[in-house]
TIVO-2410 file (N, C-alpha, C; in nm, 3 decimals):
# residues 69
REC num residu      c1      c2      c3 atome chaine
REC   1      M  -4.928  -1.708   5.307     N      A
REC   1      M  -4.874  -1.778   5.191    CA      A
REC   1      M  -4.842  -1.675   5.083     C      A
REC   2      T  -4.731  -1.690   5.013     N      A
REC   2      T  -4.692  -1.594   4.911    CA      A
REC   2      T  -4.732  -1.641   4.773     C      A
REC   3      D  -4.749  -1.546   4.684     N      A
REC   3      D  -4.780  -1.576   4.545    CA      A
REC   3      D  -4.648  -1.585   4.469     C      A
REC   4      D  -4.611  -1.705   4.423     N      A
REC   4      D  -4.484  -1.726   4.356    CA      A
REC   4      D  -4.468  -1.639   4.231     C      A
REC   5      R  -4.579  -1.602   4.170     N      A
REC   5      R  -4.570  -1.519   4.048    CA      A
REC   5      R  -4.520  -1.379   4.080     C      A
REC   6      A  -4.523  -1.338   4.205     N      A
REC   6      A  -4.479  -1.204   4.243    CA      A
REC   6      A  -4.327  -1.194   4.250     C      A
REC   7      F  -4.259  -1.307   4.248     N      A
REC   7      F  -4.114  -1.306   4.258    CA      A
REC   7      F  -4.051  -1.321   4.121     C      A
REC   8      P  -3.939  -1.249   4.098     N      A
REC   8      P  -3.872  -1.259   3.967    CA      A
REC   8      P  -3.811  -1.397   3.947     C      A
REC   9      E  -3.804  -1.437   3.823     N      A
REC   9      E  -3.738  -1.563   3.789    CA      A
REC   9      E  -3.588  -1.543   3.792     C      A
REC  10      L  -3.515  -1.637   3.849     N      A
REC  10      L  -3.370  -1.632   3.850    CA      A
REC  10      L  -3.318  -1.716   3.734     C      A
REC  11      D  -3.216  -1.664   3.668     N      A
REC  11      D  -3.156  -1.735   3.555    CA      A
REC  11      D  -3.102  -1.869   3.605     C      A
REC  12      P  -3.161  -1.980   3.562     N      A
REC  12      P  -3.118  -2.111   3.614    CA      A
REC  12      P  -2.975  -2.146   3.577     C      A
REC  13      I  -2.925  -2.095   3.466     N      A
REC  13      I  -2.787  -2.126   3.427    CA      A
REC  13      I  -2.690  -2.063   3.525     C      A
REC  14      I  -2.712  -1.937   3.555     N      A
REC  14      I  -2.623  -1.868   3.649    CA      A
REC  14      I  -2.645  -1.921   3.790     C      A
REC  15      H  -2.770  -1.934   3.829     N      A
REC  15      H  -2.800  -1.977   3.965    CA      A
REC  15      H  -2.740  -2.115   3.992     C      A
REC  16      A  -2.749  -2.201   3.896     N      A
REC  16      A  -2.700  -2.338   3.915    CA      A
REC  16      A  -2.548  -2.349   3.901     C      A
REC  17      R  -2.488  -2.268   3.815     N      A
REC  17      R  -2.346  -2.285   3.784    CA      A
REC  17      R  -2.255  -2.192   3.861     C      A
REC  18      A  -2.298  -2.070   3.890     N      A
REC  18      A  -2.208  -1.971   3.948    CA      A
REC  18      A  -2.160  -2.011   4.088     C      A
REC  19      R  -2.249  -2.053   4.172     N      A
REC  19      R  -2.211  -2.084   4.310    CA      A
REC  19      R  -2.106  -2.194   4.318     C      A
REC  20      P  -2.124  -2.307   4.250     N      A
REC  20      P  -2.020  -2.411   4.259    CA      A
REC  20      P  -1.886  -2.365   4.202     C      A
REC  21      R  -1.889  -2.288   4.094     N      A
REC  21      R  -1.763  -2.243   4.035    CA      A
REC  21      R  -1.689  -2.150   4.129     C      A
REC  22      V  -1.761  -2.058   4.192     N      A
REC  22      V  -1.699  -1.967   4.289    CA      A
REC  22      V  -1.649  -2.046   4.409     C      A
REC  23      T  -1.731  -2.138   4.457     N      A
REC  23      T  -1.694  -2.219   4.572    CA      A
REC  23      T  -1.567  -2.299   4.545     C      A
REC  24      V  -1.560  -2.360   4.429     N      A
REC  24      V  -1.441  -2.439   4.394    CA      A
REC  24      V  -1.319  -2.349   4.386     C      A
REC  25      A  -1.333  -2.232   4.322     N      A
REC  25      A  -1.220  -2.140   4.312    CA      A
REC  25      A  -1.172  -2.096   4.450     C      A
REC  26      L  -1.265  -2.066   4.538     N      A
REC  26      L  -1.227  -2.022   4.672    CA      A
REC  26      L  -1.175  -2.137   4.758     C      A
REC  27      A  -1.225  -2.256   4.736     N      A
REC  27      A  -1.182  -2.372   4.815    CA      A
REC  27      A  -1.037  -2.410   4.790     C      A
REC  28      T  -0.983  -2.370   4.677     N      A
REC  28      T  -0.844  -2.403   4.646    CA      A
REC  28      T  -0.746  -2.312   4.719     C      A
REC  29      L  -0.796  -2.204   4.779     N      A
REC  29      L  -0.709  -2.112   4.851    CA      A
REC  29      L  -0.673  -2.169   4.987     C      A
REC  30      A  -0.550  -2.141   5.030     N      A
REC  30      A  -0.510  -2.177   5.167    CA      A
REC  30      A  -0.588  -2.090   5.265     C      A
REC  31      A  -0.595  -2.130   5.389     N      A
REC  31      A  -0.676  -2.059   5.489    CA      A
REC  31      A  -0.638  -1.912   5.502     C      A
REC  32      D  -0.511  -1.879   5.485     N      A
REC  32      D  -0.469  -1.739   5.500    CA      A
REC  32      D  -0.453  -1.666   5.367     C      A
REC  33      D  -0.490  -1.731   5.256     N      A
REC  33      D  -0.482  -1.668   5.123    CA      A
REC  33      D  -0.605  -1.582   5.097     C      A
REC  34      R  -0.588  -1.488   5.007     N      A
REC  34      R  -0.699  -1.403   4.964    CA      A
REC  34      R  -0.696  -1.395   4.812     C      A
REC  35      I  -0.810  -1.359   4.753     N      A
REC  35      I  -0.817  -1.341   4.609    CA      A
REC  35      I  -0.899  -1.215   4.580     C      A
REC  36      A  -0.852  -1.135   4.489     N      A
REC  36      A  -0.925  -1.014   4.450    CA      A
REC  36      A  -1.037  -1.053   4.354     C      A
REC  37      F  -1.147  -0.980   4.361     N      A
REC  37      F  -1.261  -1.013   4.275    CA      A
REC  37      F  -1.223  -1.012   4.126     C      A
REC  38      P  -1.144  -0.913   4.077     N      A
REC  38      P  -1.106  -0.919   3.934    CA      A
REC  38      P  -1.033  -1.048   3.897     C      A
REC  39      R  -0.950  -1.098   3.986     N      A
REC  39      R  -0.880  -1.225   3.959    CA      A
REC  39      R  -0.979  -1.342   3.958     C      A
REC  40      L  -1.075  -1.339   4.049     N      A
REC  40      L  -1.177  -1.444   4.052    CA      A
REC  40      L  -1.257  -1.444   3.922     C      A
REC  41      K  -1.294  -1.325   3.875     N      A
REC  41      K  -1.366  -1.316   3.748    CA      A
REC  41      K  -1.282  -1.372   3.634     C      A
REC  42      E  -1.151  -1.343   3.637     N      A
REC  42      E  -1.061  -1.394   3.534    CA      A
REC  42      E  -1.056  -1.548   3.537     C      A
REC  43      L  -1.048  -1.604   3.657     N      A
REC  43      L  -1.045  -1.750   3.670    CA      A
REC  43      L  -1.173  -1.815   3.619     C      A
REC  44      L  -1.286  -1.746   3.638     N      A
REC  44      L  -1.414  -1.801   3.595    CA      A
REC  44      L  -1.442  -1.776   3.448     C      A
REC  45      A  -1.357  -1.696   3.383     N      A
REC  45      A  -1.368  -1.667   3.240    CA      A
REC  45      A  -1.507  -1.617   3.201     C      A
REC  46      L  -1.553  -1.509   3.268     N      A
REC  46      L  -1.685  -1.452   3.234    CA      A
REC  46      L  -1.679  -1.387   3.097     C      A
REC  47      T  -1.769  -1.424   3.007     N      A
REC  47      T  -1.777  -1.366   2.873    CA      A
REC  47      T  -1.867  -1.243   2.876     C      A
REC  48      G  -1.873  -1.171   2.764     N      A
REC  48      G  -1.964  -1.056   2.754    CA      A
REC  48      G  -2.107  -1.097   2.779     C      A
REC  49      A  -2.149  -1.206   2.717     N      A
REC  49      A  -2.286  -1.256   2.738    CA      A
REC  49      A  -2.305  -1.301   2.882     C      A
REC  50      G  -2.202  -1.361   2.939     N      A
REC  50      G  -2.208  -1.404   3.078    CA      A
REC  50      G  -2.217  -1.286   3.173     C      A
REC  51      R  -2.145  -1.181   3.142     N      A
REC  51      R  -2.152  -1.060   3.225    CA      A
REC  51      R  -2.292  -1.000   3.221     C      A
REC  52      R  -2.350  -0.992   3.102     N      A
REC  52      R  -2.486  -0.937   3.090    CA      A
REC  52      R  -2.586  -1.025   3.166     C      A
REC  53      A  -2.570  -1.154   3.151     N      A
REC  53      A  -2.660  -1.247   3.222    CA      A
REC  53      A  -2.643  -1.231   3.373     C      A
REC  54      F  -2.519  -1.213   3.418     N      A
REC  54      F  -2.495  -1.196   3.561    CA      A
REC  54      F  -2.554  -1.065   3.610     C      A
REC  55      E  -2.544  -0.959   3.530     N      A
REC  55      E  -2.604  -0.830   3.568    CA      A
REC  55      E  -2.755  -0.844   3.581     C      A
REC  56      E  -2.817  -0.914   3.487     N      A
REC  56      E  -2.962  -0.937   3.493    CA      A
REC  56      E  -2.997  -1.023   3.615     C      A
REC  57      Y  -2.914  -1.121   3.644     N      A
REC  57      Y  -2.934  -1.207   3.761    CA      A
REC  57      Y  -2.926  -1.124   3.890     C      A
REC  58      T  -2.829  -1.032   3.895     N      A
REC  58      T  -2.813  -0.945   4.011    CA      A
REC  58      T  -2.936  -0.857   4.030     C      A
REC  59      V  -2.988  -0.803   3.921     N      A
REC  59      V  -3.110  -0.721   3.929    CA      A
REC  59      V  -3.226  -0.805   3.983     C      A
REC  60      A  -3.239  -0.927   3.935     N      A
REC  60      A  -3.347  -1.015   3.981    CA      A
REC  60      A  -3.332  -1.048   4.129     C      A
REC  61      L  -3.209  -1.074   4.173     N      A
REC  61      L  -3.185  -1.103   4.314    CA      A
REC  61      L  -3.219  -0.983   4.402     C      A
REC  62      R  -3.178  -0.865   4.357     N      A
REC  62      R  -3.209  -0.744   4.435    CA      A
REC  62      R  -3.359  -0.721   4.444     C      A
REC  63      A  -3.430  -0.746   4.334     N      A
REC  63      A  -3.576  -0.732   4.336    CA      A
REC  63      A  -3.637  -0.832   4.432     C      A
REC  64      L  -3.586  -0.952   4.432     N      A
REC  64      L  -3.634  -1.055   4.524    CA      A
REC  64      L  -3.610  -1.014   4.669     C      A
REC  65      L  -3.491  -0.967   4.698     N      A
REC  65      L  -3.457  -0.925   4.834    CA      A
REC  65      L  -3.540  -0.804   4.878     C      A
REC  66      A  -3.569  -0.714   4.785     N      A
REC  66      A  -3.648  -0.596   4.817    CA      A
REC  66      A  -3.789  -0.637   4.861     C      A
REC  67      R  -3.841  -0.742   4.803     N      A
REC  67      R  -3.976  -0.789   4.839    CA      A
REC  67      R  -3.977  -0.855   4.976     C      A
REC  68      I  -3.864  -0.907   5.018     N      A
REC  68      I  -3.856  -0.973   5.148    CA      A
REC  68      I  -3.851  -0.869   5.260     C      A
REC  69      D  -3.783  -0.759   5.235     N      A
REC  69      D  -3.768  -0.654   5.339    CA      A
REC  69      D  -3.896  -0.594   5.378     C      A
***
């Protein structure tokens, strides 16, 4: 059994909102269409505060994954 306190907290705003927004943006593409990441970021309108929050979220996810390995 694992100790939940050993795992970093994930930002609930990003965790809850980012996946559906990305999924919706990608779902609008035709099967053979592609989108560059900078364009995806533009569509999602990431703000400065949002970028910082996403960077912190990424650090937390990497820490979580490192504990699993």
